[in-house]
C-alpha positions as CSV (number, residue, x, y, z in Angstrom):
1,M,-129.3,-54.7,91.7
2,K,-130.4,-54.3,95.4
3,I,-132.5,-57.7,95.3
4,I,-129.5,-59.4,93.7
5,F,-126.9,-58.0,96.3
6,A,-129.4,-58.8,99.0
7,K,-129.6,-62.4,97.6
8,I,-125.8,-62.9,97.3
9,G,-125.4,-61.4,101.2
10,Q,-128.1,-63.9,102.4
11,F,-126.4,-66.8,100.4
12,Y,-123.0,-65.7,102.1
13,R,-124.6,-65.6,105.5
14,N,-126.3,-69.1,104.9
15,M,-122.8,-70.4,104.0
16,P,-121.2,-72.7,106.7
17,L,-118.3,-71.2,108.7
18,K,-116.0,-73.5,107.2
19,S,-116.8,-72.4,103.5
20,K,-116.7,-68.9,104.5
21,I,-113.3,-69.2,105.9
22,L,-112.0,-71.0,102.7
23,F,-113.8,-68.3,100.7
24,I,-112.1,-65.5,102.4
25,C,-108.8,-67.2,102.2
26,Y,-109.0,-67.9,98.5
27,V,-110.2,-64.3,97.7
28,Q,-107.5,-62.6,99.8
29,V,-104.6,-64.6,98.1
30,L,-105.9,-65.2,94.6
31,V,-107.4,-61.8,93.7
32,P,-104.1,-59.8,94.4
33,M,-102.0,-62.9,92.7
34,I,-104.1,-62.6,89.5
35,F,-104.2,-58.8,89.6
36,I,-100.2,-58.8,90.4
37,G,-99.6,-61.4,87.7
38,Y,-101.9,-59.8,85.0
39,N,-100.4,-56.3,85.6
40,S,-96.9,-57.9,85.5
41,Y,-97.7,-59.7,82.2
42,V,-99.2,-56.4,80.6
43,R,-96.1,-54.3,81.8
44,S,-93.5,-56.7,80.8
45,S,-95.5,-57.0,77.3
46,I,-95.2,-53.2,76.9
47,A,-91.6,-53.2,78.2
48,I,-90.4,-56.0,75.7
49,K,-92.3,-54.3,72.9
50,N,-90.7,-50.9,73.5
51,K,-87.5,-52.6,74.0
52,S,-87.5,-54.5,70.9
53,F,-88.4,-51.5,68.9
54,S,-85.7,-49.5,70.4
55,Y,-83.2,-52.3,69.7
56,S,-84.6,-52.8,66.2
57,Q,-84.1,-49.1,65.4
58,D,-80.5,-49.1,66.6
59,V,-79.7,-51.9,64.3
60,L,-81.7,-50.7,61.5
61,K,-79.8,-47.2,61.8
62,M,-76.6,-49.1,61.9
63,I,-77.4,-50.8,58.7
64,E,-78.4,-47.4,57.1
65,L,-75.2,-46.0,58.0
66,R,-73.4,-49.0,56.4
67,I,-75.6,-48.7,53.2
68,D,-75.0,-44.9,53.1
69,D,-71.4,-45.7,53.5
70,L,-71.4,-48.0,50.4
71,R,-73.4,-45.4,48.4
72,R,-70.6,-42.8,48.9
73,D,-67.8,-45.3,48.2
74,I,-69.5,-46.1,44.8
75,D,-69.9,-42.6,43.9
76,S,-66.5,-42.0,44.6
77,F,-65.3,-44.9,42.4
78,N,-67.4,-44.1,39.5
79,L,-66.2,-40.5,39.6
80,Q,-62.4,-42.0,39.4
81,L,-63.3,-43.7,36.3
82,L,-64.6,-40.5,34.8
83,Y,-61.4,-38.6,35.8
84,D,-59.2,-41.0,33.4
85,N,-58.5,-38.8,30.4
86,R,-57.9,-41.7,28.2
87,V,-61.4,-43.0,28.9
88,Y,-62.6,-39.4,28.4
89,D,-61.0,-38.8,25.2
90,F,-62.0,-42.0,24.0
91,L,-65.8,-41.2,24.4
92,V,-65.5,-37.7,23.1
93,S,-63.5,-38.6,20.0
94,S,-64.6,-42.2,19.1
95,K,-66.3,-41.5,16.0
96,K,-63.2,-39.2,14.6
97,R,-60.4,-41.7,15.3
98,D,-59.0,-44.3,13.3
99,A,-60.1,-48.1,13.9
100,L,-56.7,-49.0,15.3
101,K,-56.6,-46.1,17.8
102,N,-60.2,-46.8,18.7
103,Y,-59.5,-50.4,19.2
104,S,-56.7,-49.7,21.5
105,D,-58.5,-47.2,23.7
106,T,-61.4,-49.8,23.9
107,I,-59.1,-52.4,25.1
108,Y,-57.6,-50.0,27.4
109,T,-61.1,-49.0,28.8
110,R,-62.1,-52.7,29.2
111,N,-59.1,-53.3,31.3
112,I,-59.7,-50.5,33.7
113,L,-63.3,-51.8,34.1
114,R,-62.2,-55.3,34.6
115,D,-59.4,-54.1,37.3
116,S,-62.2,-52.1,39.0
117,V,-64.6,-55.0,39.2
118,L,-61.7,-57.5,40.3
119,S,-60.7,-54.8,43.0
120,R,-63.9,-54.8,44.5
121,S,-66.3,-57.2,46.3
122,D,-69.3,-54.9,45.9
123,I,-69.5,-54.9,42.0
124,E,-70.9,-57.7,39.9
125,S,-70.7,-56.1,36.6
126,I,-69.9,-52.7,34.8
127,C,-70.1,-51.2,31.6
128,I,-69.9,-47.7,29.7
129,V,-72.1,-47.1,26.8
130,T,-71.5,-44.8,24.0
131,N,-73.9,-42.7,22.3
132,S,-73.7,-45.1,19.4
133,R,-74.8,-47.6,21.8
134,N,-71.5,-49.5,21.9
135,Y,-70.8,-51.3,25.1
136,I,-67.5,-51.7,27.0
137,Y,-68.1,-53.9,29.8
138,Y,-66.6,-56.6,32.2
139,D,-68.6,-59.1,34.2
140,F,-67.4,-60.8,37.1
141,D,-69.6,-63.5,37.0
142,R,-69.4,-65.2,33.4
143,S,-72.2,-67.9,34.3
144,K,-74.8,-65.1,34.3
145,P,-76.0,-62.9,31.3
146,S,-73.7,-60.1,30.4
147,I,-74.6,-56.8,31.5
148,S,-74.7,-55.7,27.7
149,K,-77.6,-57.9,27.5
150,R,-79.2,-57.4,30.9
151,L,-79.1,-53.7,31.0
152,P,-82.5,-51.9,30.4
153,Y,-80.7,-49.2,28.6
154,S,-83.6,-46.5,27.8
155,Y,-85.0,-47.1,31.3
156,I,-81.7,-46.7,33.2
157,Y,-80.6,-43.9,30.8
158,S,-83.9,-42.0,31.4
159,K,-83.5,-42.3,35.2
160,A,-80.0,-41.1,35.2
161,M,-80.7,-38.1,32.9
162,K,-82.9,-36.9,35.8
163,Q,-79.8,-36.8,38.0
164,R,-78.2,-34.5,35.5
165,G,-74.4,-36.1,36.3
166,K,-75.1,-37.4,39.6
167,A,-75.0,-41.0,40.4
168,T,-78.4,-42.6,40.9
169,W,-79.4,-45.9,42.1
170,V,-82.0,-47.7,40.3
171,V,-83.7,-51.1,41.0
172,Y,-84.9,-53.0,38.1
173,K,-87.9,-55.0,38.8
174,N,-89.4,-58.1,37.3
175,K,-93.0,-57.9,38.9
176,D,-92.5,-57.5,42.4
177,N,-89.0,-58.7,42.7
178,V,-86.1,-57.0,42.1
179,K,-84.0,-58.4,39.4
180,D,-80.9,-56.1,39.6
181,I,-79.5,-53.2,41.4
182,Y,-78.1,-50.3,39.3
183,V,-75.8,-47.3,39.9
184,A,-75.8,-45.3,36.7
185,R,-74.3,-41.8,35.5
186,I,-74.7,-39.7,32.6
187,I,-71.2,-38.9,31.3
188,Y,-71.1,-35.2,30.0
189,N,-68.8,-33.2,27.5
190,K,-66.6,-31.0,29.7
191,D,-66.8,-28.3,26.8
192,D,-70.6,-28.1,25.8
193,Y,-72.0,-30.4,28.7
194,K,-73.7,-32.9,26.1
195,P,-74.1,-36.4,27.1
196,I,-71.5,-38.5,25.6
197,G,-72.2,-41.9,27.3
198,L,-73.6,-43.8,30.2
199,L,-71.5,-45.5,33.1
200,A,-73.7,-48.1,34.6
201,L,-72.5,-51.0,37.3
202,I,-74.6,-53.9,38.9
203,I,-74.3,-53.9,42.8
204,K,-74.1,-57.4,44.2
205,K,-77.1,-58.3,46.5
206,N,-75.2,-60.6,48.6
207,F,-72.6,-57.8,49.2
208,I,-75.6,-55.7,50.8
209,Q,-76.7,-58.6,52.8
210,S,-73.1,-59.0,54.0
211,L,-73.5,-55.6,55.5
212,Y,-75.6,-57.1,58.3
213,N,-74.5,-60.5,58.5
214,D,-72.6,-59.9,61.6
215,L,-75.7,-59.6,63.6
216,S,-77.6,-62.3,65.5
217,E,-79.2,-65.0,63.2
218,D,-82.5,-64.5,64.4
219,F,-82.3,-60.7,63.6
220,V,-80.7,-61.2,59.9
221,H,-83.8,-63.5,59.0
222,N,-86.3,-61.0,60.1
223,I,-84.9,-58.0,58.0
224,S,-86.1,-57.0,54.5
225,I,-85.0,-54.4,52.2
226,L,-87.6,-52.8,49.9
227,S,-87.5,-50.5,47.2
228,Y,-89.1,-47.1,47.1
229,D,-92.3,-48.7,45.7
230,N,-92.0,-51.7,47.6
231,G,-90.0,-54.0,45.4
232,E,-88.3,-56.7,47.1
233,I,-84.7,-56.0,47.1
234,L,-83.6,-58.4,49.9
235,N,-85.4,-61.0,51.9
236,N,-85.0,-64.3,53.7
237,K,-87.0,-67.0,52.3
238,G,-88.8,-67.8,55.7
239,N,-90.4,-64.3,55.5
240,N,-92.3,-64.5,52.3
241,K,-95.5,-65.0,54.2
242,Y,-94.9,-61.4,55.5
243,I,-94.0,-59.7,52.5
244,S,-97.3,-59.1,51.1
245,V,-98.0,-57.2,54.6
246,L,-94.9,-55.2,54.3
247,R,-95.8,-54.2,50.8
248,K,-99.4,-53.1,52.1
249,S,-97.9,-51.1,54.9
250,K,-97.6,-47.4,54.4
251,L,-93.9,-46.9,55.3
252,T,-93.3,-43.4,54.9
253,K,-91.7,-41.7,58.1
254,S,-88.4,-42.9,58.9
255,G,-88.0,-44.5,62.5
256,E,-91.4,-45.6,63.1
257,H,-93.0,-48.9,64.0
258,F,-96.7,-50.6,64.0
259,I,-98.3,-53.6,65.0
260,D,-100.0,-55.6,62.5
261,A,-102.8,-57.3,64.6
262,K,-104.3,-59.3,61.8
263,D,-100.8,-61.1,61.0
264,K,-99.6,-60.5,64.6
265,I,-96.3,-59.0,63.7
266,L,-94.4,-56.1,64.9
267,I,-92.9,-54.1,62.1
268,S,-90.2,-51.3,62.7
269,Y,-88.5,-49.7,59.7
270,V,-86.3,-46.9,58.6
271,V,-86.3,-44.9,55.2
272,L,-83.1,-44.1,53.4
273,K,-82.8,-40.6,52.0
274,Q,-80.6,-42.1,49.2
275,P,-81.6,-44.3,47.5
276,H,-84.9,-44.2,49.2
277,W,-84.8,-47.8,50.2
278,K,-86.9,-49.0,53.2
279,I,-84.8,-51.2,55.9
280,V,-87.6,-53.4,57.7
281,Y,-87.4,-55.4,60.7
282,H,-90.4,-57.6,61.5
283,I,-90.9,-60.0,64.2
284,P,-93.9,-62.3,64.8
285,F,-95.8,-62.1,68.1
286,D,-94.9,-65.6,68.8
287,K,-91.4,-64.5,68.9
288,L,-91.7,-61.4,70.5
289,Y,-93.5,-62.6,73.4
290,S,-92.0,-65.7,73.9
291,D,-90.3,-64.5,76.8
292,I,-93.8,-63.3,78.1
293,N,-95.5,-66.6,77.3
294,K,-92.9,-68.3,79.6
295,L,-93.5,-65.6,82.2
296,R,-97.3,-66.2,81.6
297,L,-96.9,-69.9,82.0
298,D,-94.7,-69.5,85.1
299,V,-97.3,-67.2,86.6
300,I,-100.0,-69.5,85.8
301,L,-97.9,-72.6,87.3
302,I,-97.3,-70.2,90.3
303,V,-101.1,-69.6,90.7
304,I,-101.8,-73.3,90.4
305,W,-99.2,-74.4,93.0
306,S,-100.5,-71.2,95.1
307,I,-104.0,-72.6,94.8
308,V,-102.6,-76.3,96.0
309,I,-100.6,-75.0,98.9
310,L,-103.5,-72.5,99.8
311,Y,-106.1,-75.2,99.7
312,A,-103.9,-77.2,101.9
313,V,-103.1,-74.7,104.3
314,S,-106.6,-73.3,104.3
315,R,-108.0,-76.9,104.9
316,I,-105.7,-77.0,108.0
317,M,-106.5,-73.6,109.4
318,A,-110.1,-74.2,108.7
319,Y,-110.0,-77.6,110.4
320,D,-108.2,-76.1,113.3
321,I,-111.0,-73.3,113.6
322,I,-113.9,-75.3,112.6
323,K,-113.4,-78.5,114.8
324,P,-113.7,-76.9,118.3
325,I,-116.5,-74.6,117.0
326,M,-118.3,-77.8,115.8
327,K,-117.6,-79.4,119.2
328,L,-119.3,-76.2,120.6
329,V,-122.2,-76.4,118.4
330,H,-122.6,-80.3,119.0
331,A,-122.6,-79.8,122.8
332,M,-125.1,-76.6,122.3
333,R,-127.6,-79.0,120.5
334,D,-127.3,-81.7,123.1
335,F,-127.6,-79.2,125.9
336,E,-130.7,-77.7,124.1
337,A,-132.2,-80.9,123.3
338,K,-131.5,-83.2,126.2
339,G,-130.6,-80.6,128.8
340,V,-127.5,-82.4,129.9
341,H,-124.2,-80.9,130.6
342,R,-121.1,-82.4,128.8
343,P,-118.0,-80.2,129.3
344,V,-116.3,-79.6,126.0
345,T,-112.5,-80.3,126.2
346,M,-110.4,-77.5,124.5
347,K,-106.6,-77.2,124.9
348,R,-106.2,-74.0,123.9
349,N,-106.0,-70.3,125.1
350,D,-107.3,-68.2,122.1
351,E,-110.7,-66.8,121.5
352,I,-112.1,-70.3,120.8
353,G,-110.8,-71.7,124.0
354,Y,-112.2,-68.9,125.8
355,L,-115.7,-69.4,124.3
356,G,-115.4,-73.3,125.2
357,N,-114.6,-72.4,128.9
358,S,-117.4,-69.6,128.8
359,F,-119.9,-72.4,127.5
360,N,-118.6,-75.0,130.2
361,N,-119.2,-72.4,133.0
362,M,-122.7,-71.1,131.6
363,S,-124.0,-74.8,130.9
364,E,-122.7,-75.9,134.2
365,K,-124.5,-73.1,135.8
366,I,-127.5,-73.6,134.0
367,D,-127.7,-77.3,134.6
368,Y,-127.3,-76.4,138.6
369,L,-130.3,-73.9,138.2
370,L,-132.3,-76.3,136.4
371,N,-131.7,-78.8,139.1
372,M,-132.3,-76.2,141.7
373,M,-135.7,-75.3,140.0
374,Y,-136.7,-78.8,139.7
375,K,-136.1,-79.5,143.5
376,E,-137.7,-76.2,144.3
377,K,-140.8,-77.2,142.2
378,L,-141.0,-80.4,144.1
379,T,-140.6,-78.7,147.4
380,R,-143.3,-76.2,146.4
381,K,-145.7,-79.0,145.5
382,E,-144.9,-80.7,148.8
383,A,-145.4,-77.4,150.6
384,E,-148.8,-76.7,148.8
385,L,-150.0,-80.3,149.7
386,K,-148.9,-79.6,153.5
387,A,-150.4,-76.2,153.2
388,L,-153.9,-77.5,151.9
389,Q,-153.7,-80.3,154.4
390,A,-152.8,-77.7,157.2
391,Q,-155.6,-75.5,156.3
392,I,-158.1,-78.4,157.3
393,N,-157.3,-77.7,161.1
394,P,-157.6,-73.7,161.0
395,H,-161.1,-74.1,159.2
396,F,-162.4,-76.5,161.6
397,L,-161.0,-74.4,164.4
398,F,-162.6,-71.2,162.7
399,N,-166.1,-73.2,162.4
400,T,-165.6,-74.2,166.1
401,L,-165.2,-70.6,167.3
402,E,-168.4,-69.6,165.3
403,N,-170.1,-72.1,167.3
404,I,-168.8,-71.0,170.7
405,N,-169.6,-67.4,170.0
406,W,-173.4,-68.4,169.1
407,M,-173.7,-70.3,172.4
408,A,-171.9,-67.1,174.4
409,Q,-174.4,-64.9,172.8
410,L,-177.2,-67.3,173.7
411,N,-176.1,-67.5,177.1
412,G,-175.5,-63.8,177.6
413,V,-172.0,-64.1,178.0
414,K,-170.6,-60.8,176.1
415,E,-167.0,-61.2,177.0
416,I,-166.5,-64.5,175.5
417,S,-168.7,-63.6,172.5
418,S,-166.3,-60.6,171.9
419,T,-163.0,-62.6,172.3
420,V,-164.2,-65.4,170.1
421,T,-165.2,-62.7,167.5
422,A,-161.7,-61.0,167.6
423,L,-160.1,-64.4,167.7
424,A,-162.1,-65.5,164.5
425,N,-161.2,-62.5,162.8
426,L,-157.5,-63.2,163.4
427,M,-157.9,-66.7,162.3
428,E,-159.6,-65.5,159.0
429,A,-156.7,-63.2,158.2
430,S,-153.9,-65.9,159.1
431,I,-155.8,-68.3,156.7
432,G,-155.0,-65.6,153.8
433,K,-158.3,-65.1,151.9
434,G,-157.7,-62.8,149.0
435,D,-154.7,-60.8,148.0
436,K,-151.2,-60.9,149.7
437,L,-151.3,-57.2,150.0
438,I,-154.2,-55.6,152.0
439,R,-154.9,-51.8,153.0
440,L,-153.2,-50.2,156.1
441,E,-156.7,-49.5,157.4
442,D,-157.6,-53.4,157.2
443,E,-154.2,-54.3,158.9
444,L,-155.1,-51.6,161.8
445,K,-158.4,-53.8,162.2
446,Y,-156.5,-57.0,162.7
447,I,-154.6,-55.2,165.5
448,D,-157.5,-54.0,167.0
449,N,-158.9,-57.6,167.3
450,Y,-155.5,-59.0,168.4
451,V,-155.4,-56.2,171.2
452,E,-159.0,-57.0,172.4
453,I,-157.8,-60.5,172.8
454,I,-154.7,-59.5,174.8
455,K,-156.4,-57.1,177.0
456,N,-158.5,-60.2,178.6
457,R,-155.0,-60.8,180.1
458,F,-153.9,-57.2,180.6
459,G,-157.0,-55.4,181.3
460,D,-156.5,-51.7,181.6
461,R,-153.0,-52.1,181.9
462,L,-152.5,-52.0,178.2
463,V,-153.4,-48.9,176.1
464,V,-153.0,-48.7,172.4
465,K,-152.9,-44.9,171.1
466,K,-153.1,-44.5,167.1
467,N,-152.0,-41.4,165.2
468,I,-152.6,-42.2,161.6
469,D,-152.6,-39.9,158.6
470,E,-155.8,-40.5,156.4
471,R,-153.6,-40.5,153.3
472,A,-152.1,-43.7,154.6
473,L,-154.9,-45.7,155.2
474,N,-155.2,-46.7,151.7
475,V,-151.5,-47.8,151.3
476,Y,-151.3,-51.4,150.5
477,I,-148.8,-53.5,152.7
478,P,-148.3,-57.3,153.3
479,R,-151.0,-59.0,155.3
480,L,-150.4,-59.0,158.9
481,L,-147.2,-56.9,158.6
482,I,-147.7,-55.0,161.7
483,Q,-149.4,-57.3,164.0
484,P,-145.9,-59.3,164.7
485,I,-144.6,-56.1,165.8
486,I,-147.6,-55.2,168.2
487,E,-147.2,-58.7,169.5
488,N,-143.3,-58.4,169.8
489,A,-143.9,-55.0,171.7
490,I,-146.1,-56.9,174.3
491,S,-144.5,-60.0,175.0
492,H,-140.7,-58.4,174.9
493,G,-141.5,-54.9,176.0
494,I,-144.7,-54.2,178.2
495,E,-144.9,-57.8,179.7
496,P,-141.7,-57.8,181.8
497,V,-142.5,-54.4,183.6
498,R,-145.1,-53.7,186.4
499,R,-146.4,-50.3,185.0
500,N,-149.1,-49.6,182.5
501,G,-148.0,-50.3,179.1
502,V,-148.5,-47.8,176.1
503,I,-148.3,-48.7,172.6
504,A,-148.1,-45.9,169.9
505,I,-148.9,-46.4,166.4
506,K,-148.2,-43.7,164.1
507,A,-148.6,-43.4,160.3
508,K,-147.7,-40.5,157.9
509,V,-146.8,-40.0,154.3
510,Q,-143.5,-38.4,153.7
511,Y,-142.6,-37.6,150.0
512,N,-143.0,-40.8,148.2
513,D,-142.8,-43.3,151.1
514,V,-145.1,-44.0,154.1
515,I,-143.5,-44.1,157.4
516,I,-145.3,-46.2,160.0
517,E,-143.7,-46.0,163.8
518,I,-144.7,-48.5,166.5
519,S,-143.2,-47.5,169.8
520,D,-143.8,-48.9,173.5
521,N,-142.5,-48.0,177.1
522,G,-141.7,-51.3,178.0
523,I,-138.1,-52.8,179.2
524,G,-136.3,-51.5,176.2
525,M,-132.9,-53.4,175.3
526,E,-129.4,-52.7,176.4
527,E,-127.0,-51.4,173.8
528,K,-125.3,-54.9,173.1
529,E,-128.6,-56.4,172.9
530,L,-129.9,-54.0,170.5
531,E,-126.6,-54.4,168.3
532,E,-127.5,-58.3,168.3
533,V,-131.2,-57.6,167.1
534,I,-130.3,-55.2,164.5
535,K,-127.5,-57.3,163.2
536,S,-129.8,-60.3,162.9
537,V,-132.5,-58.2,161.3
538,E,-130.4,-56.9,158.8
539,T,-128.2,-60.3,157.8
540,G,-131.4,-62.6,158.1
541,Q,-129.7,-64.8,160.2
542,I,-131.4,-66.5,163.3
543,S,-130.1,-65.1,166.5
544,D,-130.6,-66.8,170.0
545,N,-132.4,-63.5,170.9
546,K,-136.3,-64.2,170.7
547,N,-137.0,-60.6,170.3
548,S,-135.3,-60.5,166.8
549,V,-137.1,-63.6,164.9
550,G,-140.3,-61.5,164.3
551,L,-138.6,-58.5,163.5
552,S,-136.3,-60.1,160.9
553,N,-139.3,-62.1,159.3
554,V,-141.1,-58.6,158.8
555,N,-138.0,-57.1,157.4
556,K,-137.6,-59.7,154.8
557,R,-141.1,-59.3,153.8
558,I,-140.8,-55.8,153.2
559,K,-137.6,-56.2,150.9
560,L,-139.1,-59.3,149.1
561,F,-142.4,-57.2,148.2
562,F,-140.8,-53.5,147.7
563,G,-137.1,-53.9,147.1
564,E,-133.8,-53.7,149.4
565,E,-134.3,-49.9,149.9
566,Y,-137.4,-50.6,152.1
567,G,-137.5,-52.3,155.6
568,I,-137.5,-51.6,159.3
569,S,-135.1,-49.6,161.6
570,I,-134.8,-50.3,165.4
571,K,-134.0,-47.7,168.3
572,S,-134.4,-48.5,172.1
573,Q,-133.1,-47.5,175.4
574,Y,-133.2,-49.9,178.4
575,D,-136.0,-49.4,180.9
576,K,-137.5,-46.5,178.8
577,Y,-138.7,-47.5,175.3
578,T,-138.3,-49.4,171.9
579,K,-139.6,-48.0,168.6
580,I,-139.7,-49.7,165.4
581,T,-139.9,-47.6,162.1
582,V,-141.3,-49.6,159.0
583,T,-140.7,-47.6,155.8
584,I,-142.6,-48.8,152.4
585,P,-143.4,-47.2,149.2
586,Y,-146.6,-44.8,148.9
587,E,-148.8,-47.0,146.7
588,V,-152.6,-46.7,146.9
589,K,-153.4,-49.8,144.4
590,G,-153.0,-53.1,145.4
591,G,-151.3,-56.0,143.6
592,N,-150.4,-59.7,143.9
């Protein structure tokens, strides 16, 4: 998994910036939109399913109440028939009466049955059957077979006997279809409570259906009424394909619902206590979720339009962001390949504009520095050529001095020999063989050579005193660093006065530094002149005072080699002294 995530991360990092921006825009918009759409769809589906179940239960219970009212009304009606004394007397004594009386009571009973059927819209046929199986009946619809022929007497009689005088609702099926709906009641003798007849009537199916015909057409078409053994009492022809599903379903508890995922229907039902019928409402998923499907289609269309709009907006945004960045990238590549500074024009004040301005400033400075380095390299080469050419004369002069030295020794002129030797040593130091840094001990030898040459001019009038800490002798300093200070002290300090000149050189180690002090008892400097010299030394600017040129040069060399914290300091008092203090780091190992 780590390898897969690493590859995905690497792939994302290698994607162009434009693709990354578009990808992030799509993810930020599409993922929440898909999540919200899916969540809305699921919640709406659950809400619609629950609402459909709740609504169907309300309607089914209303139909249940109407059927129960019909049952109560039928029960009351057949009791009224039995309360008629003439009808009762006819059933009790039909065998004992003469034919004329029996015929008269028969006509009377038939007329009562006829009036009852004609006065009610829920009864199709009615009959009273005596124990001798004589039928007194009336049929509302003469086009159908008579109830005397349709009535399954034995079956209905056995069902009615189980109710012991109460009315029973019996559905008579032909295979799975209910042929007739009977309401039957056994008629008992009041004296001995023995059966004396059977009252049976057929209920109109269309009347039962009329109990809920006032509902919406879609709802009516999806209602089916089944018997307790799942016989089809009422059903719309369009629901035939679902009847087998309803018959297989275990509809036991009243007020329940379930989903048949195989046939994709929602089934809601109630079970009547009497006459144990099942009122079933079913709705296919395509109808149940028709609004949801519309919502889903709307969500899909919204997502598609969002993608289109997002694509257009993100392309514009990406173009607005990527275009200036690509300008920067091309400018960087050109600058990297060709080294040519070409300003990037960006008329914006955001972060990208800041990057463009920064790149312009940076490339301009780099271009300037490259040009400076190029010019400096040319200048350096010219200087090296000139230096090589200039070294020819010192070497020639050095060789010439060596020849003079040998001639002076051969002629026994020691003063000329020693002076020429000292001058040759100084010439060797000025040519700069070896490292740029030398030990302080070697620097003091060069000073001795310089003083020996100068003494030919000043004689005993010039004295040089040394007080050197032995630890400081091995410290490395720039070549000919102290000699210009000695030369400056003699030229500008001792030479203008008539008294003997004394130059004191002191060197000591103090913490991590070496302090070198060069003092003379010469003319010194007035306060104003001292300020000018100090300013010239500190700033490095050339002053009219010749005394400051050599000191400024020494100070610059110290700072270049050792850093800004090192350098020289100057103290002086007119006609008394001048003291130059050199501060350098205590380093006993040399370097370039």
